[in-house]
C-alpha positions in Angstrom: -0.1 -0.2 0.0 1.7 3.7 -1.2 1.8 5.9 1.1 -1.6 8.7 0.4 -2.4 12.4 0.3 -5.6 14.8 -0.1 -5.3 18.2 -1.3 -8.1 20.2 1.5 -10.0 23.4 -0.3 -7.2 25.9 0.4 -5.0 23.9 -1.9 -2.2 22.4 1.5 -1.6 18.5 0.5 -2.4 16.9 3.9 -2.3 13.0 4.7 -5.0 10.8 4.2 -6.5 10.3 8.0 -8.5 6.7 9.2 -9.9 7.0 12.3 -9.8 3.2 14.2 -12.8 3.4 16.4 -12.0 -0.5 17.4 -13.0 -1.7 20.9 -10.7 -4.3 21.1 -7.3 -3.6 21.7 -5.6 -6.6 19.4 -7.5 -5.8 16.3 -6.7 -1.9 16.7 -2.9 -2.5 16.6 -2.8 -4.9 14.1 -4.8 -2.5 12.1 -3.2 0.5 12.9 0.3 -1.3 12.3 -1.1 -2.1 9.0 -1.9 1.1 8.2 0.4 3.6 9.6 2.8 3.5 6.7 0.1 5.1 4.5 -2.1 6.7 6.6 -2.2 9.1 9.7 -3.8 6.7 11.7 -5.5 8.0 14.8 -8.0 6.1 17.6 -10.1 6.9 20.6 -7.0 7.0 22.8 -5.6 10.1 20.9 -9.1 11.7 20.3 -12.7 11.2 20.1 -14.8 10.4 16.9 -16.8 13.4 17.2 -13.2 15.6 17.6 -11.4 14.4 14.5 -11.8 15.2 10.9 -10.8 12.3 8.9 -11.3 10.7 5.5 -12.0 7.2 6.4 -13.9 6.0 9.6 -13.3 2.1 10.6 -15.8 1.2 13.6 -16.9 -2.0 15.1 -20.7 -2.4 16.2 -20.4 -1.0 19.8 -18.8 1.9 18.5 -20.9 2.4 15.8 -24.2 2.0 18.4 -22.9 4.5 20.7 -21.9 7.2 18.3 -24.9 6.8 16.0 -25.7 10.4 16.7 -22.1 11.7 16.0 -21.9 9.4 13.0 -25.1 10.8 11.5 -24.3 14.6 12.1 -20.9 14.2 10.1 -22.6 12.2 7.3 -24.8 15.2 7.3 -22.3 17.8 7.4 -20.0 16.5 4.4 -22.9 15.9 1.7 -22.6 16.1 -0.7 -19.0 14.5 0.0 -18.8 10.9 0.1 -17.6 10.1 3.9 -17.1 6.5 4.4 -17.6 4.4 7.3 -16.4 0.6 7.3 -18.0 -1.5 9.7 -15.7 -4.1 11.5 -17.5 -7.0 12.5 -16.4 -10.0 14.9 -18.1 -13.3 15.0 -20.6 -12.0 17.5 -21.7 -8.4 16.5 -23.5 -9.1 13.2 -26.6 -9.8 15.6 -26.0 -7.1 18.3 -25.7 -4.1 15.5 -29.0 -2.3 15.5 -30.8 -2.2 12.4 -30.4 1.4 12.3 -27.1 1.7 12.3 -26.7 0.1 8.6 -27.7 3.0 7.1 -24.7 5.0 8.2 -22.3 2.2 6.5 -20.8 2.0 3.3 -18.5 -1.0 3.3 -18.6 -4.4 6.0 -15.5 -6.1 6.8 -15.8 -9.2 8.9 -12.2 -10.4 11.3 -10.3 -12.1 11.1 -9.5 -10.3 7.6 -6.3 -11.0 4.8 -4.2 -7.7 4.6 -4.4 -7.7 0.7 -8.5 -7.4 1.3 -8.5 -4.8 4.1 -6.4 -3.2 1.2 -8.3 -3.4 -1.4 -11.3 -2.3 0.7 -9.9 0.4 2.2 -8.7 1.8 -1.2 -11.8 1.5 -2.7 -13.8 3.6 -0.4 -10.4 6.5 0.1 -10.8 6.4 -4.4 -14.8 7.0 -4.0 -13.8 9.8 -1.3 -10.9 11.2 -3.9 -13.4 11.5 -6.3 -15.9 13.4 -4.2 -13.7 15.7 -3.0 -12.3 16.9 -6.1 -15.7 17.0 -7.6 -16.3 19.4 -4.9 -13.3 21.2 -5.7 -14.5 21.6 -9.0 -17.9 22.7 -8.0 -16.1 25.5 -5.5 -13.8 26.2 -8.3 -16.9 27.1 -10.8 -19.2 28.8 -8.5 -16.6 30.8 -7.5 -15.7 31.5 -11.5 -19.5 32.4 -11.7 -19.5 34.2 -8.7 -16.8 36.5 -10.6 -18.1 36.6 -13.8 -21.4 37.5 -12.1 -20.2 40.8 -10.2 -17.7 41.8 -12.8 -20.3 41.5 -15.7 -20.7 45.2 -17.0 -24.3 44.0 -17.8 -27.2 43.6 -15.5 -27.6 40.1 -14.5 -30.3 38.7 -12.6 -31.5 35.0 -11.3 -34.6 34.5 -10.5 -36.7 31.1 -9.2 -38.8 29.3 -11.2 -42.1 31.7 -10.0 -40.2 34.9 -11.1 -38.7 35.5 -7.7 -35.5 37.8 -7.9 -33.0 35.7 -6.1 -29.9 37.5 -7.1 -28.9 40.6 -9.0 -25.2 41.9 -9.8 -23.9 45.2 -9.0 -24.5 47.0 -12.6 -28.4 45.5 -12.1 -28.4 47.6 -8.7 -26.4 50.6 -10.1 -28.9 51.0 -13.2 -32.1 50.8 -11.1 -30.3 52.7 -8.0 -31.6 49.8 -5.8 -29.8 47.5 -3.5 -29.6 43.9 -3.7 -31.3 43.1 -0.5 -34.2 44.8 -1.8 -34.2 43.4 -5.1 -33.7 39.7 -3.7 -37.1 38.5 -2.8 -39.0 41.1 -5.2 -40.5 40.3 -8.4 -40.3 42.5 -11.5 -43.5 43.8 -10.8 -42.5 44.7 -7.8 -39.3 46.8 -9.1 -41.2 49.5 -10.2 -42.4 50.5 -6.8 -39.2 49.7 -4.7 -36.9 51.6 -7.2 -37.3 55.2 -7.1 -35.6 55.7 -10.4 -38.0 53.1 -12.1 -41.5 54.1 -13.7 -41.9 50.7 -15.3 -40.6 47.8 -16.6 -41.7 45.1 -19.3 -42.1 41.7 -18.2 -39.3 39.3 -18.4 -38.5 35.5 -18.2 -39.4 33.3 -16.9 -41.9 33.1 -19.8 -42.9 30.3 -22.2 -42.3 26.5 -21.6 -38.4 26.6 -20.3 -37.3 24.4 -23.3 -34.8 26.4 -24.4 -33.2 30.1 -23.8 -35.2 32.9 -24.6 -33.9 36.7 -26.2 -36.5 39.1 -25.7 -36.4 43.1 -25.6 -36.8 44.4 -21.9 -38.1 48.3 -22.2 -36.7 50.1 -18.6 -38.6 53.7 -18.1 -36.6 55.2 -16.0 -37.5 59.3 -14.2 -34.7 60.4 -17.2 -34.2 57.7 -19.6 -35.9 54.9 -21.3 -33.6 52.3 -21.7 -34.1 49.3 -23.9 -32.4 46.0 -23.4 -32.3 42.4 -24.7 -32.1 40.0 -22.2 -31.0 36.5 -22.9 -32.6 34.4 -20.4 -32.0 30.4 -19.8 -33.6 28.0 -17.2 -31.1 26.2 -15.1 -32.3 22.9 -13.9 -30.8 22.1 -10.7 -32.3 20.8 -7.6 -34.6 24.0 -7.8 -34.8 25.4 -11.4 -33.7 29.2 -11.8 -33.9 31.6 -14.7 -30.8 33.0 -15.3 -30.7 36.6 -17.4 -28.8 38.8 -18.7 -29.8 42.2 -20.2 -27.3 43.8 -22.9 -28.2 47.6 -23.5 -29.5 48.0 -26.8 -30.8 51.4 -26.9 -28.6 52.8 -29.5 -29.0 50.2 -31.4 -32.4 50.5 -31.3 -32.5 54.4 -31.9 -30.1 53.4 -35.2 -33.2 51.0 -36.5 -35.5 54.0 -35.9 -33.2 56.4 -37.7 -32.8 53.8 -40.6 -36.8 53.7 -40.7 -37.0 57.5 -40.5 -34.6 57.3 -43.3 -36.2 54.6 -45.6 -39.8 56.4 -45.3 -38.1 59.9 -46.3 -36.3 57.7 -49.4 -40.3 56.7 -50.6 -41.2 60.0 -49.5 -38.7 61.5 -51.8 -39.0 59.2 -54.7 -43.0 59.4 -54.4 -42.7 63.3 -54.5 -39.8 63.7 -56.8 -41.7 61.4 -59.5 -45.2 63.6 -59.1 -43.5 67.0 -59.1 -40.9 65.9 -62.1 -44.0 64.8 -64.3 -45.6 67.9 -65.2 -42.7 69.6 -66.4 -41.3 67.0 -67.9 -44.4 67.3 -69.8 -44.4 71.1 -70.3 -40.6 70.6 -71.5 -42.2 68.1 -74.2 -44.9 70.4 -75.5 -42.3 73.4 -75.8 -39.7 71.0 -78.1 -42.6 70.0 -79.9 -44.3 73.6 -80.6 -40.5 74.8 -81.2 -40.3 72.1 -83.9 -43.3 72.9 -85.6 -43.5 76.5 -85.6 -39.9 77.1 -85.6 -40.1 79.8 -82.8 -37.2 79.0 -80.7 -38.9 81.5 -77.7 -40.7 77.8 -77.0 -37.0 76.5 -76.1 -37.1 79.4 -73.7 -40.0 77.8 -71.8 -38.8 74.6 -72.5 -35.2 75.8 -70.6 -37.3 77.6 -67.7 -39.1 74.2 -66.8 -35.4 72.5 -67.0 -34.3 75.2 -64.7 -37.1 74.2 -62.1 -36.8 70.6 -62.2 -33.1 71.1 -61.1 -34.3 73.1 -58.5 -36.1 70.5 -57.3 -33.8 68.3 -57.6 -31.2 70.1 -55.5 -33.6 71.0 -53.1 -34.7 66.8 -52.9 -30.9 66.0 -52.6 -30.1 68.8 -49.8 -33.5 67.3 -47.9 -32.0 63.7 -48.1 -28.7 65.3 -46.6 -29.9 67.4 -44.0 -32.2 64.6 -42.4 -28.8 63.1 -40.9 -28.1 63.2 -37.4 -25.3 66.1 -36.6 -22.4 64.4 -34.9 -20.0 67.0 -35.0 -21.0 70.5 -33.6 -19.0 73.6 -33.0 -20.0 77.1 -30.9 -21.6 79.1 -33.8 -22.5 82.7 -33.8 -26.6 83.2 -34.4 -25.8 86.8 -35.6 -22.8 85.9 -38.0 -24.6 82.8 -39.7 -28.1 85.2 -40.3 -26.2 87.6 -41.8 -24.5 85.1 -44.4 -27.6 83.3 -45.1 -29.6 86.8 -45.9 -26.8 87.5 -48.2 -27.9 84.4 -50.3 -31.3 85.6 -50.7 -29.7 89.2 -52.0 -32.1 91.7 -50.2 -31.3 95.1 -48.4 -29.0 94.8 -45.1 -31.5 97.1 -43.2 -34.5 94.6 -43.8 -33.0 92.2 -41.2 -32.7 92.7 -37.7 -30.2 90.5 -35.6 -29.8 89.7 -32.1 -26.9 90.5 -29.9 -23.6 87.9 -30.5 -25.0 84.7 -28.7 -23.6 81.4 -30.0 -25.1 78.3 -30.4 -24.0 74.4 -30.2 -24.3 73.4 -33.9 -23.3 72.1 -37.5 -22.5 75.9 -39.0 -23.5 75.1 -42.3 -26.3 73.3 -41.5 -27.7 76.0 -39.4 -26.7 78.3 -42.5 -29.0 76.5 -44.7 -31.8 76.8 -42.0 -31.3 80.0 -42.1 -31.5 80.6 -46.0 -34.4 78.6 -46.3 -36.5 80.6 -43.7 -35.3 83.9 -45.0 -36.8 82.4 -48.7 -40.1 81.2 -47.6 -40.6 84.8 -45.6 -39.8 86.4 -49.2 -41.8 84.1 -51.1 -44.6 85.5 -48.4 -43.5 89.3 -48.2 -45.9 92.1 -49.7 -44.7 95.0 -51.7 -45.4 98.3 -50.1 -44.2 101.9 -51.3 -41.2 102.9 -50.1 -39.8 99.8 -48.2 -38.6 96.4 -48.8 -41.0 93.2 -49.6 -40.3 92.0 -45.9 -38.4 92.4 -42.7 -37.1 89.5 -40.8 -35.9 89.6 -37.7 -33.9 87.5 -35.6 -34.2 87.1 -31.8 -33.1 84.5 -29.2 -35.7 82.8 -26.4 -35.0 81.0 -23.2 -34.6 77.4 -24.9 -33.5 78.9 -28.6 -34.2 81.6 -31.5 -36.7 82.8 -33.5 -36.9 84.1 -36.8 -39.9 86.3 -37.3 -41.3 88.7 -40.9 -43.8 91.1 -41.1 -44.8 89.0 -44.7 -48.8 88.5 -45.7 -48.6 85.3 -42.7 -49.7 81.7 -42.9 -53.5 80.6 -42.7 -54.3 77.6 -40.3 -54.2 74.9 -43.2 -50.7 76.5 -44.1 -49.3 76.0 -40.6 -50.7 72.5 -40.6 -48.7 71.2 -43.7 -46.2 73.5 -43.5 -43.1 71.1 -43.1 -44.7 68.4 -45.5 -41.9 68.2 -48.2 -43.4 68.8 -51.9 -46.0 71.4 -49.9 -46.3 75.0 -51.4 -48.7 77.9 -52.1 -46.2 80.0 -53.9 -46.3 79.6 -58.2 -42.8 78.8 -58.2 -41.6 77.1 -55.4 -40.7 73.5 -54.8 -42.1 72.9 -51.5 -39.0 71.8 -49.9 -37.6 74.4 -48.2 -39.7 74.3 -45.1 -39.3 70.2 -44.8 -35.2 71.2 -44.8 -35.9 73.6 -42.1 -37.4 70.7 -39.8 -34.8 68.1 -40.9 -32.2 70.4 -40.0 -33.8 71.0 -36.5 -34.4 67.5 -36.2 -31.2 66.5 -36.9 -29.7 68.7 -34.3 -32.2 67.1 -32.0 -34.1 70.6 -31.8 -37.9 71.1 -32.3 -39.4 74.0 -34.9 -43.0 75.6 -35.0 -44.7 78.3 -36.7 -46.9 80.8 -35.7 -47.9 84.6 -36.0 -45.4 87.1 -35.4 -46.3 90.3 -33.8 -46.4 91.8 -37.1 -49.0 89.9 -38.4 -46.1 87.5 -40.6 -44.8 84.0 -39.6 -42.6 83.2 -36.9 -40.7 80.2 -36.6 -39.5 78.9 -33.1 -36.5 76.7 -32.9 -36.3 75.4 -29.3 -34.2 72.7 -27.4 -31.2 74.7 -28.3 -27.6 74.3 -26.1 -26.1 78.1 -26.0 -22.2 78.2 -25.4 -20.3 80.6 -23.7 
């Protein structure tokens, strides 16, 4: 028999310990002599069965009967680790051993016994003991790895029982909801809306379905100052008590990008429909003018055709601008409202005196797109302006508000119907307009995260208010 060692949970190698609880002195001495070379042997002379932590207990019937409560406690405490008890019986011990004691015994050995048989029995029991300890170490290591991953995971992780009661949450979960683990554990997801101060509502999460396989569902958390959309990857872990393990991955930005892509697709459909509709009429006119010029030889008809071609070119340019300005602004800088409005006003080619500018406030914006916004609002004012003797067609006032800026004119104003449809692509009341100017204004505002609205100005014209603007120093 070779020398044997075991490794404790702390990784320290220790000799295998065998406890001899045998009343017969001769048998105890023979056994101890046989085992001492391979194991650390202790017996009742050195310590009681209750006080020793052994890998294997060799006991006789009287000891088993006398110490049955101690044996039961050791077996229960060790479970699920295998802790072997070998019953050593003499000729008279079989009948004297109480029936209840047999359930604590893993093997029985009748004396006298040969050394080879003794070694084989002990090796078998201790091998099972070693395998059991190794499984326990592996389980402890797995639990420790799971614990480390669970707590270190950047995404919220939650464990619930089969009834949906939360049994465990990680730190990321508590940080997002600003709720303690002790408050969350023992609650259901329906309870969280009242337990977490920052949470208004949460959509249902697993357990759901029949538990046959993993689930992947979107979950929306309505927090006090934001809406968080996550994708929960959950699966049913079948243990003694079935549990659901769910990992929440933040997909808020992904959902926003998908929504933006959907909006862009809708705009593309809108562009295609509008362009197809609005180009048909000038194309028909061009064809008619060319045909008249061919029949009559009057080249003036070609000038009319060129005018329609120019109108088509303006329409195409506006459509391209509308598509470009609908993109989300990703890079901004501090821009002067007055300087940008002045540059835009030069584009519409009206007297400088017809524009009132604000003081030099600066806003966070894309300079080119802010200029485009002003150009289109100014051109709308000019289109609806009214000539008066001694004054330009329109006067425009640019000013600031607590949440943004406005552009007001003293033109002919807008009817209720016009205000309702004003920002629709292709809508115009002017005879030569393309109907895309104010749609571009709204796209630019949307791209910055601003809101734009229209109302009557103090002078009876139109006033455009842009809100949600960030001012800079």
